[in-house]
C-alpha positions as CSV (number, residue, x, y, z in Angstrom):
1,X,169.7,96.9,214.0
2,X,166.5,95.8,212.3
3,X,164.5,92.7,213.0
4,X,162.2,90.6,210.8
5,X,159.3,92.4,212.4
6,X,160.5,95.8,211.4
7,X,159.1,97.5,208.3
8,X,161.3,98.2,205.4
9,X,161.1,101.9,206.0
10,X,158.7,102.8,203.2
11,X,155.9,103.6,205.6
12,X,158.1,106.3,207.1
13,X,158.3,108.2,203.8
14,X,155.0,110.2,203.6
15,X,156.0,112.1,200.5
16,X,157.1,109.0,198.5
17,X,154.7,108.5,195.5
18,X,152.4,111.4,196.5
19,X,152.7,112.8,193.0
20,X,151.3,109.8,191.2
21,X,148.0,109.9,189.5
22,X,145.9,107.3,187.6
23,X,145.5,107.9,183.9
24,X,142.3,109.5,182.8
25,X,141.3,106.6,180.4
26,X,141.3,104.3,183.5
27,X,138.8,106.4,185.3
28,X,141.3,108.3,187.5
29,X,140.6,111.8,188.9
30,X,143.8,113.3,187.5
31,X,146.5,114.8,189.7
32,X,145.9,114.0,193.3
33,X,148.1,116.7,194.4
34,X,145.4,119.2,193.6
35,X,147.8,121.4,191.6
36,X,146.2,120.8,188.2
37,X,142.7,121.7,187.3
38,X,140.3,119.1,185.8
39,X,139.7,119.4,182.1
40,X,136.7,121.5,181.1
41,X,133.5,119.5,180.4
42,X,132.7,118.9,176.7
43,X,129.2,119.7,175.5
44,X,127.1,116.6,174.9
45,X,127.0,115.2,171.4
46,X,124.0,116.3,169.3
47,X,121.3,113.6,169.5
48,X,119.0,112.9,166.6
49,X,115.4,114.0,166.8
50,X,113.2,111.6,168.8
51,X,110.8,111.1,165.9
52,X,113.6,109.9,163.6
53,X,115.5,106.8,164.5
54,X,119.3,106.8,163.9
55,X,120.4,105.6,160.5
56,X,122.2,102.6,162.1
57,X,119.1,101.5,164.0
58,X,116.4,100.8,161.4
59,X,114.4,98.7,163.7
60,X,113.9,101.4,166.4
61,X,111.0,103.8,166.4
62,X,110.3,106.8,168.6
63,X,109.4,105.9,172.1
64,X,110.0,102.2,171.4
65,X,106.6,101.8,169.7
66,X,106.1,98.7,167.6
67,X,108.9,96.7,169.1
68,X,111.8,96.7,171.6
69,X,113.7,99.9,172.1
70,X,116.9,98.0,172.8
71,X,119.8,99.0,170.6
72,X,120.7,96.5,167.8
73,X,123.9,96.5,165.7
74,X,123.6,97.5,162.1
75,X,122.5,94.7,159.8
76,X,120.9,92.7,162.7
77,X,117.4,92.8,161.2
78,X,117.1,90.8,157.9
79,X,115.3,92.5,155.0
80,X,111.7,91.5,154.4
81,X,111.3,88.4,152.2
82,X,110.1,89.0,148.6
83,X,108.2,85.9,147.5
84,X,107.0,87.6,144.3
85,X,110.5,88.1,143.1
86,X,110.8,86.3,139.7
87,X,113.3,83.4,139.7
88,X,116.1,83.6,137.3
89,X,115.6,81.2,134.4
90,X,118.5,79.4,132.7
91,X,119.3,80.5,129.2
92,X,117.5,78.5,126.6
93,X,119.3,76.5,124.0
94,X,121.5,73.4,124.0
95,X,124.6,73.3,126.1
96,X,127.9,73.5,124.5
97,X,130.7,71.2,125.2
98,X,132.3,73.7,127.6
99,X,129.0,74.1,129.5
100,X,128.5,70.4,130.1
101,X,128.9,69.5,133.7
102,X,132.1,67.6,134.4
103,X,131.6,64.0,135.4
104,X,132.0,63.4,139.1
105,X,134.1,60.7,140.7
106,X,136.0,59.8,143.8
107,X,138.8,62.2,142.9
108,X,136.7,64.9,141.1
109,X,135.8,65.4,137.5
110,X,138.0,64.5,134.6
111,X,138.1,64.7,130.9
112,X,135.8,62.4,129.1
113,X,137.5,59.4,127.4
114,X,137.6,59.5,123.7
115,X,136.1,56.3,122.1
116,X,138.7,54.2,120.3
117,X,138.5,53.5,116.6
118,X,137.2,50.0,117.3
119,X,134.4,51.4,119.5
120,X,133.5,54.0,116.8
121,X,133.2,51.3,114.1
122,X,131.2,48.9,116.2
123,X,129.2,51.3,118.3
124,X,125.4,51.2,117.9
125,X,124.4,53.7,115.3
126,X,120.9,55.0,115.9
127,X,118.8,56.8,113.3
128,X,116.6,59.9,113.8
129,X,113.7,58.0,112.2
130,X,114.6,54.5,113.6
131,X,114.5,51.2,111.8
132,X,111.0,50.3,112.8
133,X,109.8,53.8,111.9
134,X,111.3,53.3,108.5
135,X,109.7,49.9,108.2
136,X,106.3,51.2,109.0
137,X,106.6,53.9,106.4
138,X,107.4,51.1,103.8
139,X,104.3,49.2,104.8
140,X,106.2,46.4,106.7
141,X,104.9,44.4,109.6
142,X,106.4,44.8,113.0
143,X,106.7,42.2,115.8
144,X,108.8,41.8,119.0
145,X,110.2,38.4,118.1
146,X,107.8,36.3,120.2
147,X,105.0,35.9,117.5
148,X,104.4,32.3,116.2
149,X,105.9,33.2,112.8
150,X,109.0,34.3,114.6
151,X,109.9,30.8,115.8
152,X,111.8,30.1,112.6
153,X,114.2,33.0,113.4
154,X,115.7,31.0,116.3
155,X,117.2,28.6,113.7
156,X,118.8,31.6,111.9
157,X,120.4,32.7,115.1
158,X,121.6,29.2,115.9
159,X,123.2,28.7,112.5
160,X,124.7,32.2,112.2
161,X,128.5,32.4,111.6
162,X,129.0,34.1,115.0
163,X,129.4,32.9,118.5
164,X,125.7,33.0,119.5
165,X,124.7,31.7,123.0
166,X,121.4,30.8,124.6
167,X,121.2,34.4,125.8
168,X,120.9,35.7,122.2
169,X,117.4,35.9,120.8
170,X,115.7,37.7,117.9
171,X,114.0,41.1,118.7
172,X,112.6,44.0,116.7
173,X,111.4,41.9,113.8
174,X,110.4,43.7,110.6
175,X,108.9,41.9,107.6
176,X,108.2,43.4,104.2
177,X,109.1,43.5,100.5
178,X,112.1,45.2,99.0
179,X,112.3,45.1,95.2
180,X,111.7,41.5,94.2
181,X,112.5,39.9,97.6
182,X,110.4,39.3,100.7
183,X,112.7,40.1,103.6
184,X,112.7,39.7,107.3
185,X,115.1,41.9,109.3
186,X,115.7,41.7,113.1
187,X,118.3,42.4,115.8
188,X,120.0,39.6,117.6
189,X,119.6,40.8,121.2
190,X,121.9,39.7,124.0
191,X,119.8,39.7,127.1
192,X,121.3,38.5,130.4
193,X,119.8,39.8,133.6
194,X,119.5,43.6,133.4
195,X,121.9,43.8,130.5
196,X,120.3,43.8,127.0
197,X,121.9,45.2,123.9
198,X,121.5,44.4,120.1
199,X,124.8,42.8,119.1
200,X,124.0,41.8,115.5
201,X,121.7,42.8,112.7
202,X,120.3,40.1,110.5
203,X,118.4,40.4,107.2
204,X,117.2,37.2,105.5
205,X,115.4,36.4,102.3
206,X,113.3,33.2,102.0
207,X,114.2,31.0,99.0
208,X,111.9,28.3,97.6
209,X,114.6,26.2,96.0
210,X,116.8,23.7,97.9
211,X,119.8,25.7,99.3
212,X,123.1,23.9,99.9
213,X,125.1,24.9,102.9
214,X,127.1,28.0,101.9
215,X,129.0,30.6,103.9
216,X,130.5,33.8,102.3
217,X,132.7,35.7,104.7
218,X,135.4,38.4,104.6
219,X,138.9,36.8,104.7
220,X,139.8,38.9,107.8
221,X,137.0,37.4,109.9
222,X,137.5,34.5,112.2
223,X,135.6,31.4,111.0
224,X,133.3,29.5,113.4
225,X,131.8,26.0,112.9
226,X,133.4,25.4,109.6
227,X,133.5,21.6,110.0
228,X,132.5,19.8,106.8
229,X,132.9,22.9,104.6
230,X,135.5,23.4,101.8
231,X,136.8,26.6,100.3
232,X,135.7,27.3,96.7
233,X,138.0,29.8,95.0
234,X,137.0,32.1,92.2
235,X,139.0,33.2,89.1
236,X,139.4,36.7,90.6
237,X,142.6,37.0,92.8
238,X,141.4,40.4,94.1
239,X,138.2,38.9,95.3
240,X,139.8,35.8,96.8
241,X,142.2,38.0,98.8
242,X,139.3,39.7,100.6
243,X,136.4,37.1,100.5
244,X,136.2,33.4,101.2
245,X,133.4,31.1,100.1
246,X,132.9,27.9,102.1
247,X,130.5,25.2,100.8
248,X,129.6,21.6,101.6
249,X,130.8,20.8,98.1
250,X,132.3,22.5,95.1
251,X,129.0,22.3,93.2
252,X,127.0,24.3,90.7
253,X,125.6,26.7,93.4
254,X,129.0,27.6,94.8
255,X,130.5,28.1,91.3
256,X,127.5,30.2,90.2
257,X,128.0,32.5,93.3
258,X,131.7,33.1,93.0
259,X,131.5,33.3,89.2
260,X,129.0,36.2,89.2
261,X,130.7,39.4,88.3
262,X,127.9,41.6,89.8
263,X,128.2,39.9,93.1
264,X,132.0,40.2,93.2
265,X,131.8,43.9,92.3
266,X,129.3,44.7,95.0
267,X,131.2,42.9,97.7
268,X,134.5,44.5,96.7
269,X,132.8,47.9,97.0
270,X,131.9,47.3,100.7
271,X,133.8,47.6,103.9
272,X,134.0,43.8,104.3
273,X,131.8,44.0,107.3
274,X,129.0,41.5,106.4
275,X,128.7,37.7,106.4
276,X,126.3,35.6,104.4
277,X,125.0,32.1,105.0
278,X,122.2,29.7,104.2
279,X,119.9,28.1,106.7
280,X,117.2,25.4,106.2
281,X,113.6,26.4,106.6
282,X,111.4,25.1,109.5
283,X,109.4,22.0,108.8
284,X,105.8,22.8,108.1
285,X,106.5,26.5,107.7
286,X,105.4,26.6,104.1
287,X,109.0,27.0,103.0
288,X,110.5,24.2,100.9
289,X,114.0,25.7,100.7
290,X,115.3,27.9,103.5
291,X,116.8,31.3,104.0
292,X,119.7,33.2,102.6
293,X,120.8,35.6,105.3
294,X,123.3,38.4,106.0
295,X,124.6,39.4,109.4
296,X,126.6,42.4,110.7
297,X,127.9,43.3,114.2
298,X,125.6,46.3,114.6
299,X,122.0,47.2,115.4
300,X,119.6,47.6,112.5
301,X,119.0,51.0,110.9
302,X,117.3,51.9,107.6
303,X,120.6,52.3,105.7
304,X,121.8,48.8,106.8
305,X,118.5,47.2,105.8
306,X,118.8,48.7,102.3
307,X,122.5,47.7,102.2
308,X,121.7,44.1,103.0
309,X,118.7,44.1,100.6
310,X,120.9,45.1,97.6
311,X,123.5,42.4,98.4
312,X,120.9,39.7,99.0
313,X,119.1,40.6,95.7
314,X,122.4,40.1,93.8
315,X,123.2,36.8,95.5
316,X,119.8,35.3,95.1
317,X,119.9,36.3,91.4
318,X,123.3,34.6,91.0
319,X,122.0,31.4,92.8
320,X,118.7,31.2,91.0
321,X,119.9,29.2,87.9
322,X,121.5,26.6,90.1
323,X,118.6,26.0,92.4
């Protein structure tokens, strides 16, 4: 009978497990029984010459001269810097639409928004030469709207047939002669804080005669400050369908304007984008009459100045017999 102190009997089996040997890759000595012979020794691998470092050890030199002789993995040492290497220059020439960088944003770039038809019509149209550059070429005088002779322009802005506020002021003033008229052209600038943009372009011709209150506008435009004015029709239904003349009275000046065939023909040939009105001259300004002016929701450019000049020349010629 066995007891807890007795062995399990494995110690009494001297031959049990005597044939086991540790594998060679774990550092064993092979068969412990001594029956098998150890494998023959392999000749050592051929070493590279001492004066030539191995291909995978570019940093080593013979004998460790010039640096540490410790082994380093391939690619450990960085190649020498080349400060004289020429930098790649971008290709010259304008970028195409496909090469333009996409606009950034919170959720990445997106396709640019196409301007609406309204924005394309009323967008500020610049000119390669510029309105003031064109005026200088024509021999006109230039001012910024703050000169003493520009004070009368504030009355033109105040009486204009648009919703002008105290933040609107004349800017980019150009004075000169076009044909038989002396003209002043300027932008009505809306300036509020850091925001400043030309909203309207005004071209005006000084008139020496007494001008009655007149307003000639496209029929599709909303009318502002028309109190005390009456509509004066013409004998041309096509003209009355597109244009409306308002006057303080149905007098000779109003009749002469709507009765002029040249004026009606020019206005019917436009895009119905301009308005015309009369404004009294400043007291003491050397002007007995006032101004006949044209306005358009745009910034001034050479083509617009010439467009206004042609229309104002025809209107002044039509009004001249009645003044």
